[in-house]
N, C-alpha and C positions, 0 to 999 in steps of 0.2 A: 170610486176605486180606480176607474180608468184614468182619471186625471193624475192620481198619485203615481201610477205606473209610468205614464208618459213623462211626468216631471222627473221621476227618479232616473229614467232612461236618458232623458235629455241632460240631466246633471252629470251622469256617468260619462256620457259622450263628450261633454264640454271639459270635464275635469281631466281627462286623459289626453291632453293636447301634446305632450312631449313625446317625441319618437324615442323608442328604446335605443340605447347606445351600448354596443358590446364592450365588456370590460377587457382591459389589456391583460396579456398573460402575466401571471405572477411567477416569480422565481424565488426559490427557497434561499434564505440567507442564513448561513451558518457562520458563527464567529467562534474561532478556536483561540484558546489562550496562547500567548507567546511561549514558545518552547524554551524551557530551562534545561540545560544539559549538565549531567554529572558523569564522571568516569565510573563505569561498571567493570568490576574486576572479578569475573566469575571463576569458578574452579575449572578453568580451561586454559589452553596455551596462548590466550590473547586477552586483551582488554579493549574497551571501546567506550565512547560517550553515548549516553542514551537520554531520552526525554524523561524528566522526573515524574511525569504523569503516567508512565508506563509501569505495569506490573511485570516483573521478570520471573519466569518459571524455568528452572534448569531441569532438563530431562535427566533423571537420576541414573538411567541405564546407559552404560557405555557398551557398545557392541564389541564383538571379538576383534573386529578390524580397526578399533579405535574411534569409531564414529560417535560423536556426542552432539546433543542438541540443546538449544536454548530458545525459548519462546518469549517474545515481547508482546504482551497483551494490552491492547487499547480498548478497555471495556466500554468507555463512553462512545467510541466510534464503532464498536462491534467489529473489530479487526485484530489480526495478529500478524506479526512478522516472525516467521519461522526461520531460525538460523541453524545450519548444520555444519559442524566442524569434522574434517577428515584429515588424517595424516597422509601426506603425499606418498611417503615411502611404501605404504601398504596398498595403494591403489594405482599409482603412476599418474603423473600430471596430465598426460594425454587423455587418459580415460576420464579423469575428473572434469577436465575442460569440456570434453564431448558430452558428458552427462549433463553438465550445467547448461550448455547451449541447447541440447535436445529438450531439456525441461522447458526452456523458454519457447522453443519452436513449436511445442505441442499446443500452444495457445493461438497459433496462426489460424486455426479453424474459426474461432470467434472474434479474433482481434481485427480491428480496422487497420492498425499499424503497430509496428514494433520498432522503437527508436533505441539504438544502442550508443553508449558513450564509454570510451576507454578511460580508465583511471590508472594513473601511475604516480607512485611516490617512491622514487629510488632511495631516498634518505632513510625511510622506514622499511624499505623492501616490501612494499605492498603494491600489487599490480592486479587489475581486475577489469570488470565490465559491469555497467549499470544498464538495465533494460527498462524502458517505459513502454507499457502495453496499453494501447488505446482500444476502446470498444468494449463489448460485453464479455470479455475473457474472464476466466476464473481468478487470475492474478493480475493486478494492475502494475506491478513492478517486481523486478528480481535483480539480484546482483551476485557476483562472486568475486572473491579476492584470494590471492595466494602470494607466497614468497617464491614459488616455483620449485622449492627444494623440500620443505618440511610441512608446510601448513596450507590448508585449503578450506575456505568458508563459502557456503552458499546461503543466500537469503531470499525469501519469497514473502510477498504481502498477500494475504487473503482476508476477505470480509465474510462475516457469518450470514450472508444473504445471497439470494440469487443475483448474479451480476447484472446491473442496469447502469450503464456508464453515465448517463445523465444524472442519476440520483447519487451515485457515489463519487462523482468527479471532485467535489470540494474536499471530501475526506481523503481521497486518494492523493490529491496534490499535497495536502498537509503531511501525509505519511511518507510520501516520496522524499520530502525534504529531510525527514528524520532518517530515512534509509540512507540517503547520501551522507548525512552526518556520521552515521554508524560506520559506513564504508570508509570515509575519509579519516576517521579517528582510530581505526584499528591499529594496535601495536602488538607485535609478537613478543611473547615472553620466552626467553632463552634458557 
């Protein structure tokens, strides 16, 4: 019996000659389909192009001050772009701009950075700002556009999960492209 144990021990010691090698870090690879855009013409004073993979939900209630909402739901990515329309005449352009900028600045507590980009299209009378928010903030991107006289739209991206920037980064980048397309394709109905 003693010979069997010694032989088995010797066999185990000799067979384990390779040193363990740590495995490299793995990174999640997410492939998203190429976006196909079509014009969305909701029952609102504007139209825009949206990704065909998106489910559009119009908020049926219009508030007394003319505020309307439209949600673009990305069910596969567990995210939604919330868009709110407000008539400028009922609120004043200064108030609307300050509210939109304050909404973005509320994320500075958790954000690593907030990068803003001005958008101007004088031909279509669309002017605005796009914000990219880095870090574990609740919203990864926001925008607003206006014609400065009649129309004002605010848009925000939110995920249905606790924000973890490393995990949602690929999805956020994909959705930021869609948000920019929405913003750049807005046309006012007169």
